[in-house]
C-alpha positions, 0 to 999 in steps of 0.5 A, a space after each residue: 775274518 771276511 775277505 773282499 775282492 780288494 783284499 790280499 786275502 781274497 781267494 776265488 772259489 767260483 768263476 765270476 765269468 759266464 758258464 760255458 756249457 756244452 749243452 745247447 739251449 735247444 735241449 731246454 724248453 719252457 715249463 709247459 705248466 704254469 704253477 701260478 695258474 693252478 694256484 690262481 684257479 685254486 684261489 678263485 674256486 675257494 675264495 669265499 672259504 679262504 676269506 672266511 677262514 682268514 677273517 676268523 684267524 684274524 678275529 681269534 688271533 687278535 682276541 688272544 694275542 692282541 693287535 700285534 697278531 699277524 702284523 707281517 702277513 696279509 690275506 695273500 700271505 695266508 692264502 700262499 701258506 694254505 696253498 703250500 700246506 694243502 694236498 691237492 688231489 
């Protein structure tokens, strides 16, 4: 049974307050490499090929499965999938 903060059965398992850390903020710096920057550069380099691949994917998928194929995805979803599952050397 679920318990909510207003219930008498509610037990606190974590601290809702801010964490008091002994480490200072000076130790942590911003990530120097922007992951999205490399993805954008990769997309710009391979845009024509990705566009052709996506067009063929849509065409073949709709031929086999009908118009319901890939309803929830678009070009950018396809590009993200290909980028995540491609080894870049």
